[in-house]
PyMOL CGO cylinders between C-alpha atoms (Angstrom):
from pymol import cmd
from pymol.cgo import CYLINDER

trace = [
    CYLINDER, 25.06, -26.35, -18.42, 25.46, -24.21, -15.24, 0.3, 1, 1, 1, 1, 1, 1,
    CYLINDER, 25.46, -24.21, -15.24, 22.50, -22.11, -16.33, 0.3, 1, 1, 1, 1, 1, 1,
    CYLINDER, 22.50, -22.11, -16.33, 20.27, -25.13, -16.74, 0.3, 1, 1, 1, 1, 1, 1,
    CYLINDER, 20.27, -25.13, -16.74, 21.33, -26.45, -13.32, 0.3, 1, 1, 1, 1, 1, 1,
    CYLINDER, 21.33, -26.45, -13.32, 20.67, -22.95, -11.82, 0.3, 1, 1, 1, 1, 1, 1,
    CYLINDER, 20.67, -22.95, -11.82, 17.15, -22.92, -13.37, 0.3, 1, 1, 1, 1, 1, 1,
    CYLINDER, 17.15, -22.92, -13.37, 16.38, -26.44, -12.08, 0.3, 1, 1, 1, 1, 1, 1,
    CYLINDER, 16.38, -26.44, -12.08, 17.48, -25.48, -8.54, 0.3, 1, 1, 1, 1, 1, 1,
    CYLINDER, 17.48, -25.48, -8.54, 15.49, -22.32, -8.69, 0.3, 1, 1, 1, 1, 1, 1,
    CYLINDER, 15.49, -22.32, -8.69, 12.34, -24.04, -9.67, 0.3, 1, 1, 1, 1, 1, 1,
    CYLINDER, 12.34, -24.04, -9.67, 12.83, -26.81, -7.11, 0.3, 1, 1, 1, 1, 1, 1,
    CYLINDER, 12.83, -26.81, -7.11, 13.48, -24.22, -4.27, 0.3, 1, 1, 1, 1, 1, 1,
    CYLINDER, 13.48, -24.22, -4.27, 10.39, -22.29, -5.43, 0.3, 1, 1, 1, 1, 1, 1,
    CYLINDER, 10.39, -22.29, -5.43, 8.18, -25.37, -5.03, 0.3, 1, 1, 1, 1, 1, 1,
    CYLINDER, 8.18, -25.37, -5.03, 9.80, -26.46, -1.79, 0.3, 1, 1, 1, 1, 1, 1,
    CYLINDER, 9.80, -26.46, -1.79, 9.55, -22.92, -0.31, 0.3, 1, 1, 1, 1, 1, 1,
    CYLINDER, 9.55, -22.92, -0.31, 5.89, -22.63, -0.98, 0.3, 1, 1, 1, 1, 1, 1,
    CYLINDER, 5.89, -22.63, -0.98, 5.04, -26.06, 0.62, 0.3, 1, 1, 1, 1, 1, 1,
    CYLINDER, 5.04, -26.06, 0.62, 1.44, -25.25, 0.80, 0.3, 1, 1, 1, 1, 1, 1,
    CYLINDER, 1.44, -25.25, 0.80, 1.63, -21.71, 2.08, 0.3, 1, 1, 1, 1, 1, 1,
    CYLINDER, 1.63, -21.71, 2.08, 2.67, -18.12, 1.46, 0.3, 1, 1, 1, 1, 1, 1,
    CYLINDER, 2.67, -18.12, 1.46, 5.58, -18.46, 3.95, 0.3, 1, 1, 1, 1, 1, 1,
    CYLINDER, 5.58, -18.46, 3.95, 8.64, -17.09, 2.34, 0.3, 1, 1, 1, 1, 1, 1,
    CYLINDER, 8.64, -17.09, 2.34, 6.68, -15.02, -0.21, 0.3, 1, 1, 1, 1, 1, 1,
    CYLINDER, 6.68, -15.02, -0.21, 5.06, -12.42, 2.00, 0.3, 1, 1, 1, 1, 1, 1,
    CYLINDER, 5.06, -12.42, 2.00, 7.35, -9.58, 0.74, 0.3, 1, 1, 1, 1, 1, 1,
    CYLINDER, 7.35, -9.58, 0.74, 6.26, -9.91, -2.83, 0.3, 1, 1, 1, 1, 1, 1,
    CYLINDER, 6.26, -9.91, -2.83, 8.50, -9.63, -5.81, 0.3, 1, 1, 1, 1, 1, 1,
    CYLINDER, 8.50, -9.63, -5.81, 8.42, -10.26, -9.49, 0.3, 1, 1, 1, 1, 1, 1,
    CYLINDER, 8.42, -10.26, -9.49, 5.15, -12.03, -10.48, 0.3, 1, 1, 1, 1, 1, 1,
    CYLINDER, 5.15, -12.03, -10.48, 6.66, -14.92, -12.41, 0.3, 1, 1, 1, 1, 1, 1,
    CYLINDER, 6.66, -14.92, -12.41, 7.35, -17.26, -9.39, 0.3, 1, 1, 1, 1, 1, 1,
    CYLINDER, 7.35, -17.26, -9.39, 3.94, -16.47, -7.89, 0.3, 1, 1, 1, 1, 1, 1,
    CYLINDER, 3.94, -16.47, -7.89, 2.13, -17.26, -11.12, 0.3, 1, 1, 1, 1, 1, 1,
    CYLINDER, 2.13, -17.26, -11.12, 4.04, -20.57, -11.36, 0.3, 1, 1, 1, 1, 1, 1,
    CYLINDER, 4.04, -20.57, -11.36, 2.98, -21.54, -7.87, 0.3, 1, 1, 1, 1, 1, 1,
    CYLINDER, 2.98, -21.54, -7.87, -0.69, -20.58, -8.77, 0.3, 1, 1, 1, 1, 1, 1,
    CYLINDER, -0.69, -20.58, -8.77, -0.51, -22.71, -11.77, 0.3, 1, 1, 1, 1, 1, 1,
    CYLINDER, -0.51, -22.71, -11.77, 0.96, -25.64, -9.75, 0.3, 1, 1, 1, 1, 1, 1,
    CYLINDER, 0.96, -25.64, -9.75, -1.71, -25.52, -7.05, 0.3, 1, 1, 1, 1, 1, 1,
    CYLINDER, -1.71, -25.52, -7.05, -4.52, -25.01, -9.54, 0.3, 1, 1, 1, 1, 1, 1,
    CYLINDER, -4.52, -25.01, -9.54, -3.38, -28.13, -11.40, 0.3, 1, 1, 1, 1, 1, 1,
    CYLINDER, -3.38, -28.13, -11.40, -3.01, -30.27, -8.27, 0.3, 1, 1, 1, 1, 1, 1,
    CYLINDER, -3.01, -30.27, -8.27, -6.08, -28.92, -6.42, 0.3, 1, 1, 1, 1, 1, 1,
    CYLINDER, -6.08, -28.92, -6.42, -4.08, -28.96, -3.16, 0.3, 1, 1, 1, 1, 1, 1,
    CYLINDER, -4.08, -28.96, -3.16, -5.04, -26.51, -0.31, 0.3, 1, 1, 1, 1, 1, 1,
    CYLINDER, -5.04, -26.51, -0.31, -2.78, -23.35, -0.23, 0.3, 1, 1, 1, 1, 1, 1,
    CYLINDER, -2.78, -23.35, -0.23, -2.74, -21.15, 3.00, 0.3, 1, 1, 1, 1, 1, 1,
    CYLINDER, -2.74, -21.15, 3.00, -2.13, -17.42, 3.00, 0.3, 1, 1, 1, 1, 1, 1,
    CYLINDER, -2.13, -17.42, 3.00, -0.52, -16.75, 6.35, 0.3, 1, 1, 1, 1, 1, 1,
    CYLINDER, -0.52, -16.75, 6.35, 1.01, -13.79, 8.12, 0.3, 1, 1, 1, 1, 1, 1,
    CYLINDER, 1.01, -13.79, 8.12, 2.14, -10.83, 6.09, 0.3, 1, 1, 1, 1, 1, 1,
    CYLINDER, 2.14, -10.83, 6.09, 1.31, -11.01, 2.38, 0.3, 1, 1, 1, 1, 1, 1,
    CYLINDER, 1.31, -11.01, 2.38, 1.98, -7.94, 0.25, 0.3, 1, 1, 1, 1, 1, 1,
    CYLINDER, 1.98, -7.94, 0.25, 2.21, -7.03, -3.48, 0.3, 1, 1, 1, 1, 1, 1,
    CYLINDER, 2.21, -7.03, -3.48, 2.71, -10.04, -5.68, 0.3, 1, 1, 1, 1, 1, 1,
    CYLINDER, 2.71, -10.04, -5.68, 2.03, -12.44, -2.74, 0.3, 1, 1, 1, 1, 1, 1,
    CYLINDER, 2.03, -12.44, -2.74, -1.62, -11.40, -3.24, 0.3, 1, 1, 1, 1, 1, 1,
    CYLINDER, -1.62, -11.40, -3.24, -1.57, -13.25, -6.64, 0.3, 1, 1, 1, 1, 1, 1,
    CYLINDER, -1.57, -13.25, -6.64, -1.94, -16.45, -4.54, 0.3, 1, 1, 1, 1, 1, 1,
    CYLINDER, -1.94, -16.45, -4.54, -5.58, -15.31, -4.11, 0.3, 1, 1, 1, 1, 1, 1,
    CYLINDER, -5.58, -15.31, -4.11, -6.06, -16.67, -7.65, 0.3, 1, 1, 1, 1, 1, 1,
    CYLINDER, -6.06, -16.67, -7.65, -5.50, -20.20, -6.46, 0.3, 1, 1, 1, 1, 1, 1,
    CYLINDER, -5.50, -20.20, -6.46, -8.86, -22.10, -6.61, 0.3, 1, 1, 1, 1, 1, 1,
    CYLINDER, -8.86, -22.10, -6.61, -8.28, -23.94, -3.25, 0.3, 1, 1, 1, 1, 1, 1,
    CYLINDER, -8.28, -23.94, -3.25, -6.82, -20.98, -1.37, 0.3, 1, 1, 1, 1, 1, 1,
    CYLINDER, -6.82, -20.98, -1.37, -7.65, -20.21, 2.23, 0.3, 1, 1, 1, 1, 1, 1,
    CYLINDER, -7.65, -20.21, 2.23, -6.69, -17.28, 4.46, 0.3, 1, 1, 1, 1, 1, 1,
    CYLINDER, -6.69, -17.28, 4.46, -5.66, -17.42, 8.09, 0.3, 1, 1, 1, 1, 1, 1,
    CYLINDER, -5.66, -17.42, 8.09, -7.80, -14.88, 10.09, 0.3, 1, 1, 1, 1, 1, 1,
    CYLINDER, -7.80, -14.88, 10.09, -4.56, -13.34, 11.55, 0.3, 1, 1, 1, 1, 1, 1,
    CYLINDER, -4.56, -13.34, 11.55, -3.02, -12.65, 8.08, 0.3, 1, 1, 1, 1, 1, 1,
    CYLINDER, -3.02, -12.65, 8.08, -2.62, -9.14, 6.67, 0.3, 1, 1, 1, 1, 1, 1,
    CYLINDER, -2.62, -9.14, 6.67, -2.73, -8.60, 2.87, 0.3, 1, 1, 1, 1, 1, 1,
    CYLINDER, -2.73, -8.60, 2.87, -1.30, -5.44, 1.48, 0.3, 1, 1, 1, 1, 1, 1,
    CYLINDER, -1.30, -5.44, 1.48, -2.36, -4.21, -1.94, 0.3, 1, 1, 1, 1, 1, 1,
    CYLINDER, -2.36, -4.21, -1.94, -0.87, -1.48, -4.17, 0.3, 1, 1, 1, 1, 1, 1,
    CYLINDER, -0.87, -1.48, -4.17, -0.09, -0.45, -7.70, 0.3, 1, 1, 1, 1, 1, 1,
    CYLINDER, -0.09, -0.45, -7.70, 2.93, -2.20, -9.14, 0.3, 1, 1, 1, 1, 1, 1,
    CYLINDER, 2.93, -2.20, -9.14, 5.73, -0.51, -11.07, 0.3, 1, 1, 1, 1, 1, 1,
    CYLINDER, 5.73, -0.51, -11.07, 4.34, -1.87, -14.27, 0.3, 1, 1, 1, 1, 1, 1,
    CYLINDER, 4.34, -1.87, -14.27, 0.72, -1.50, -15.20, 0.3, 1, 1, 1, 1, 1, 1,
    CYLINDER, 0.72, -1.50, -15.20, 0.76, -5.01, -16.61, 0.3, 1, 1, 1, 1, 1, 1,
    CYLINDER, 0.76, -5.01, -16.61, 1.88, -6.38, -13.18, 0.3, 1, 1, 1, 1, 1, 1,
    CYLINDER, 1.88, -6.38, -13.18, -0.95, -4.46, -11.48, 0.3, 1, 1, 1, 1, 1, 1,
    CYLINDER, -0.95, -4.46, -11.48, -3.26, -6.05, -14.06, 0.3, 1, 1, 1, 1, 1, 1,
    CYLINDER, -3.26, -6.05, -14.06, -1.92, -9.53, -13.17, 0.3, 1, 1, 1, 1, 1, 1,
    CYLINDER, -1.92, -9.53, -13.17, -2.54, -8.88, -9.53, 0.3, 1, 1, 1, 1, 1, 1,
    CYLINDER, -2.54, -8.88, -9.53, -6.03, -7.57, -10.05, 0.3, 1, 1, 1, 1, 1, 1,
    CYLINDER, -6.03, -7.57, -10.05, -6.91, -10.57, -12.31, 0.3, 1, 1, 1, 1, 1, 1,
    CYLINDER, -6.91, -10.57, -12.31, -6.13, -12.81, -9.33, 0.3, 1, 1, 1, 1, 1, 1,
    CYLINDER, -6.13, -12.81, -9.33, -8.74, -11.31, -7.05, 0.3, 1, 1, 1, 1, 1, 1,
    CYLINDER, -8.74, -11.31, -7.05, -12.48, -12.11, -6.95, 0.3, 1, 1, 1, 1, 1, 1,
    CYLINDER, -12.48, -12.11, -6.95, -15.00, -9.58, -8.13, 0.3, 1, 1, 1, 1, 1, 1,
    CYLINDER, -15.00, -9.58, -8.13, -16.04, -8.24, -4.72, 0.3, 1, 1, 1, 1, 1, 1,
    CYLINDER, -16.04, -8.24, -4.72, -12.38, -7.57, -3.73, 0.3, 1, 1, 1, 1, 1, 1,
    CYLINDER, -12.38, -7.57, -3.73, -11.48, -6.02, -7.16, 0.3, 1, 1, 1, 1, 1, 1,
    CYLINDER, -11.48, -6.02, -7.16, -14.54, -3.75, -6.95, 0.3, 1, 1, 1, 1, 1, 1,
    CYLINDER, -14.54, -3.75, -6.95, -13.55, -2.67, -3.34, 0.3, 1, 1, 1, 1, 1, 1,
    CYLINDER, -13.55, -2.67, -3.34, -9.97, -2.02, -4.26, 0.3, 1, 1, 1, 1, 1, 1,
    CYLINDER, -9.97, -2.02, -4.26, -11.06, 0.01, -7.35, 0.3, 1, 1, 1, 1, 1, 1,
    CYLINDER, -11.06, 0.01, -7.35, -13.60, 2.02, -5.20, 0.3, 1, 1, 1, 1, 1, 1,
    CYLINDER, -13.60, 2.02, -5.20, -10.82, 2.86, -2.74, 0.3, 1, 1, 1, 1, 1, 1,
    CYLINDER, -10.82, 2.86, -2.74, -8.22, 3.43, -5.56, 0.3, 1, 1, 1, 1, 1, 1,
    CYLINDER, -8.22, 3.43, -5.56, -5.90, 1.00, -3.78, 0.3, 1, 1, 1, 1, 1, 1,
    CYLINDER, -5.90, 1.00, -3.78, -4.36, -0.16, -7.00, 0.3, 1, 1, 1, 1, 1, 1,
    CYLINDER, -4.36, -0.16, -7.00, -3.75, 3.36, -8.34, 0.3, 1, 1, 1, 1, 1, 1,
    CYLINDER, -3.75, 3.36, -8.34, -0.87, 4.22, -5.86, 0.3, 1, 1, 1, 1, 1, 1,
    CYLINDER, -0.87, 4.22, -5.86, 2.31, 2.65, -4.67, 0.3, 1, 1, 1, 1, 1, 1,
    CYLINDER, 2.31, 2.65, -4.67, 1.08, 3.14, -1.08, 0.3, 1, 1, 1, 1, 1, 1,
    CYLINDER, 1.08, 3.14, -1.08, 0.07, -0.07, 0.61, 0.3, 1, 1, 1, 1, 1, 1,
    CYLINDER, 0.07, -0.07, 0.61, -3.55, -0.63, 1.42, 0.3, 1, 1, 1, 1, 1, 1,
    CYLINDER, -3.55, -0.63, 1.42, -4.00, -3.26, 4.13, 0.3, 1, 1, 1, 1, 1, 1,
    CYLINDER, -4.00, -3.26, 4.13, -6.88, -5.62, 4.60, 0.3, 1, 1, 1, 1, 1, 1,
    CYLINDER, -6.88, -5.62, 4.60, -6.90, -8.18, 7.41, 0.3, 1, 1, 1, 1, 1, 1,
    CYLINDER, -6.90, -8.18, 7.41, -7.40, -11.86, 6.91, 0.3, 1, 1, 1, 1, 1, 1,
    CYLINDER, -7.40, -11.86, 6.91, -10.57, -11.70, 8.85, 0.3, 1, 1, 1, 1, 1, 1,
    CYLINDER, -10.57, -11.70, 8.85, -11.94, -9.02, 6.58, 0.3, 1, 1, 1, 1, 1, 1,
    CYLINDER, -11.94, -9.02, 6.58, -10.85, -10.94, 3.52, 0.3, 1, 1, 1, 1, 1, 1,
    CYLINDER, -10.85, -10.94, 3.52, -12.94, -13.79, 4.74, 0.3, 1, 1, 1, 1, 1, 1,
    CYLINDER, -12.94, -13.79, 4.74, -15.92, -11.84, 6.05, 0.3, 1, 1, 1, 1, 1, 1,
    CYLINDER, -15.92, -11.84, 6.05, -16.25, -9.14, 3.49, 0.3, 1, 1, 1, 1, 1, 1,
    CYLINDER, -16.25, -9.14, 3.49, -14.94, -10.66, 0.35, 0.3, 1, 1, 1, 1, 1, 1,
    CYLINDER, -14.94, -10.66, 0.35, -15.95, -14.35, 0.61, 0.3, 1, 1, 1, 1, 1, 1,
    CYLINDER, -15.95, -14.35, 0.61, -12.55, -15.93, 0.81, 0.3, 1, 1, 1, 1, 1, 1,
    CYLINDER, -12.55, -15.93, 0.81, -12.32, -19.19, 2.68, 0.3, 1, 1, 1, 1, 1, 1,
    CYLINDER, -12.32, -19.19, 2.68, -10.95, -19.30, 6.34, 0.3, 1, 1, 1, 1, 1, 1,
    CYLINDER, -10.95, -19.30, 6.34, -8.18, -21.79, 6.87, 0.3, 1, 1, 1, 1, 1, 1,
    CYLINDER, -8.18, -21.79, 6.87, -8.99, -24.74, 8.89, 0.3, 1, 1, 1, 1, 1, 1,
    CYLINDER, -8.99, -24.74, 8.89, -7.81, -24.32, 12.51, 0.3, 1, 1, 1, 1, 1, 1,
    CYLINDER, -7.81, -24.32, 12.51, -7.75, -20.52, 12.50, 0.3, 1, 1, 1, 1, 1, 1,
]
cmd.load_cgo(trace, "trace")
């Protein structure tokens, strides 16, 4: 019973923490919670904002159909510990970004490769968030 309650609380806090933006998820982590949020927002069609610092699994949010990026954001890409997790992250990116990251071997190393929010919008066709 405690395990079920803990699971319900974890899922509720995940949804509440996201609240339409990447706030609270910028440091990355295991892909599961990120994938759940992507699914939630793709089902609802609600706008999701990538703001501030967004590294590693946080970049999975790029897979949300109605995602926007604030111009002042910084997105940091790298190879995950597991090849399957790197594949999950890569699968969240549009073709232009994936090709660029492949060309620069950004997903072949654990070293962070940073792209500004402004460049994500200008170079890779992601939408700019309203008001930024």
